[in-house]
PLY file of the C-alpha trace (Angstrom):
ply
format ascii 1.0
element vertex 196
property float x
property float y
property float z
element edge 195
property int vertex1
property int vertex2
end_header
0.00 0.00 0.00
2.82 2.44 0.81
4.37 1.98 -2.64
1.60 3.93 -4.42
2.34 7.35 -2.81
6.09 6.81 -3.35
5.45 6.02 -7.01
3.29 9.15 -7.43
5.96 11.25 -5.72
8.66 9.81 -7.98
6.56 10.49 -11.08
5.82 14.03 -9.90
9.52 14.64 -9.25
10.41 13.27 -12.68
7.88 15.61 -14.34
9.24 18.59 -12.39
12.83 17.80 -13.33
11.86 17.33 -16.99
9.98 20.66 -16.96
12.98 22.43 -15.39
15.40 20.96 -17.91
13.22 22.09 -20.83
12.60 25.56 -19.35
16.32 26.11 -18.73
17.52 24.54 -21.99
15.36 26.50 -24.43
16.75 30.01 -23.69
20.29 28.69 -23.33
20.02 26.79 -26.61
18.59 29.87 -28.30
21.47 32.02 -27.02
24.05 29.54 -28.35
22.20 29.30 -31.70
22.15 33.09 -32.09
25.83 33.21 -31.13
26.59 30.62 -33.82
24.61 32.51 -36.46
26.30 35.75 -35.42
29.75 34.19 -35.78
28.84 32.78 -39.21
27.58 36.22 -40.31
30.74 37.95 -39.12
29.15 39.67 -36.11
26.46 41.50 -38.09
23.82 40.83 -35.38
25.80 42.96 -32.94
24.41 46.03 -34.74
20.84 45.16 -33.69
21.11 45.87 -29.98
19.93 48.76 -27.86
21.03 52.09 -29.31
20.53 54.64 -26.52
17.90 57.33 -27.01
17.19 56.65 -30.68
13.86 55.75 -32.21
15.55 53.23 -34.45
17.21 51.62 -31.43
13.92 51.38 -29.54
12.12 49.87 -32.53
14.87 47.38 -33.33
15.43 45.79 -29.97
11.91 46.04 -28.56
13.64 46.44 -25.17
12.91 42.87 -24.07
14.58 41.08 -26.97
18.13 42.34 -26.45
19.28 39.35 -24.34
18.80 37.07 -27.34
21.80 38.63 -29.06
25.04 37.49 -27.49
28.30 39.18 -28.49
30.26 36.17 -27.22
29.68 32.94 -25.37
27.13 33.22 -22.52
28.59 34.40 -19.20
29.72 31.89 -16.60
30.68 34.32 -13.83
31.53 32.46 -10.63
29.11 29.66 -11.45
26.18 32.02 -10.90
24.49 31.74 -14.29
23.23 28.13 -14.25
22.57 28.17 -10.51
20.70 31.49 -10.58
18.40 30.32 -13.35
17.67 27.10 -11.52
17.16 28.81 -8.14
14.64 31.22 -9.65
12.93 28.33 -11.44
12.46 26.36 -8.22
9.64 28.79 -7.44
7.80 27.68 -10.58
7.89 28.27 -14.32
5.51 31.23 -14.15
7.72 33.00 -11.61
10.82 32.24 -13.68
9.23 33.77 -16.79
8.05 36.89 -14.92
11.48 37.47 -13.36
13.19 36.90 -16.74
10.91 39.37 -18.54
11.21 42.00 -15.77
15.01 41.69 -15.85
15.14 41.86 -19.66
12.87 44.90 -19.79
14.78 46.66 -17.00
18.05 45.91 -18.74
16.86 47.23 -22.10
15.21 50.35 -20.69
18.22 51.33 -18.58
20.62 50.76 -21.49
18.39 52.88 -23.73
18.03 55.69 -21.17
21.55 55.87 -19.76
23.86 54.33 -22.37
26.51 56.40 -24.10
25.36 58.04 -27.35
26.18 55.88 -30.37
26.90 52.76 -28.30
25.16 49.44 -28.95
24.16 47.25 -25.98
23.75 43.49 -26.48
23.85 40.31 -24.42
22.07 38.55 -21.58
24.16 39.67 -18.63
21.46 42.16 -17.58
19.05 39.25 -17.12
21.62 37.44 -14.97
21.85 40.55 -12.79
18.05 40.46 -12.63
18.17 36.92 -11.25
20.80 38.09 -8.76
18.63 41.02 -7.61
15.59 38.76 -7.30
17.42 36.09 -5.31
19.17 38.58 -3.02
15.96 40.39 -2.05
13.13 37.84 -2.35
13.73 36.79 1.27
13.32 40.38 2.43
9.73 40.52 1.19
8.69 36.90 1.61
9.89 36.68 5.24
9.95 32.89 5.06
12.82 30.98 6.61
13.99 29.21 3.43
13.67 32.38 1.33
15.75 34.32 3.86
18.39 31.57 3.97
18.51 31.53 0.15
18.85 35.32 -0.04
21.66 35.31 2.54
23.43 32.44 0.76
23.23 34.09 -2.66
24.42 37.40 -1.19
27.35 35.70 0.57
28.41 33.74 -2.53
27.78 36.24 -5.32
26.95 39.56 -3.66
30.23 41.06 -4.88
28.84 40.97 -8.41
26.60 43.90 -7.44
29.57 46.14 -8.21
28.89 45.25 -11.86
25.99 47.72 -11.79
28.45 50.61 -11.49
30.59 52.15 -14.23
33.80 50.21 -14.58
35.24 48.08 -17.33
35.20 49.56 -20.83
32.90 47.69 -23.20
30.72 46.26 -20.42
27.18 47.66 -20.21
26.84 48.55 -16.55
23.58 50.25 -17.55
22.14 46.89 -18.64
23.37 45.28 -15.43
21.78 48.02 -13.32
18.47 47.82 -15.18
18.38 44.04 -14.96
19.11 44.16 -11.22
16.33 46.72 -10.70
13.96 44.54 -12.76
14.78 41.52 -10.59
14.23 43.47 -7.37
10.93 44.82 -8.73
9.86 41.26 -9.63
10.65 40.04 -6.09
8.44 42.75 -4.60
5.64 42.43 -7.17
5.47 38.63 -6.93
5.32 38.81 -3.14
2.44 41.30 -3.31
0.56 38.90 -5.59
1.30 35.94 -3.33
3.43 34.14 -5.91
0 1
1 2
2 3
3 4
4 5
5 6
6 7
7 8
8 9
9 10
10 11
11 12
12 13
13 14
14 15
15 16
16 17
17 18
18 19
19 20
20 21
21 22
22 23
23 24
24 25
25 26
26 27
27 28
28 29
29 30
30 31
31 32
32 33
33 34
34 35
35 36
36 37
37 38
38 39
39 40
40 41
41 42
42 43
43 44
44 45
45 46
46 47
47 48
48 49
49 50
50 51
51 52
52 53
53 54
54 55
55 56
56 57
57 58
58 59
59 60
60 61
61 62
62 63
63 64
64 65
65 66
66 67
67 68
68 69
69 70
70 71
71 72
72 73
73 74
74 75
75 76
76 77
77 78
78 79
79 80
80 81
81 82
82 83
83 84
84 85
85 86
86 87
87 88
88 89
89 90
90 91
91 92
92 93
93 94
94 95
95 96
96 97
97 98
98 99
99 100
100 101
101 102
102 103
103 104
104 105
105 106
106 107
107 108
108 109
109 110
110 111
111 112
112 113
113 114
114 115
115 116
116 117
117 118
118 119
119 120
120 121
121 122
122 123
123 124
124 125
125 126
126 127
127 128
128 129
129 130
130 131
131 132
132 133
133 134
134 135
135 136
136 137
137 138
138 139
139 140
140 141
141 142
142 143
143 144
144 145
145 146
146 147
147 148
148 149
149 150
150 151
151 152
152 153
153 154
154 155
155 156
156 157
157 158
158 159
159 160
160 161
161 162
162 163
163 164
164 165
165 166
166 167
167 168
168 169
169 170
170 171
171 172
172 173
173 174
174 175
175 176
176 177
177 178
178 179
179 180
180 181
181 182
182 183
183 184
184 185
185 186
186 187
187 188
188 189
189 190
190 191
191 192
192 193
193 194
194 195
């Protein structure tokens, strides 16, 4: 008799793992595919990023689509990228999608508003900073033990990356990082208010 609940739990776990693998693999696969196409085309896709304060730039990137265009291989900073995606996804696919969109929009808007004239902003690092902002501050609003522990752990392990939202290295879009981080923090607050 006890085997039936164990079997259901195992099947449920298998479905969850399969769903997570698909949800995480699709955007990563798309980023690598776009990178491959960009390399084959000699980097021509790099011209279709966020161009600050231009109508053409706003129309071309549609603010949320900029992370799809990678100038180089996807970031692997301190092991955060795969772990951050998975940690956000543990709260459910809907939450993962909302946080991703909020981070992408924040990244695009900030790059468009505050980027240097004539610069072109591309890449998914702003979304990664959005995941970081979400994970660091979700515990603050949720006030649940595990959320607080997760926020403290993420802050302890990767909190130093927050300095990436400030002007620094030439050729790195700190504006995108800042906007993504703000988008992630906004998502943490908004999702808590909606009980998600």
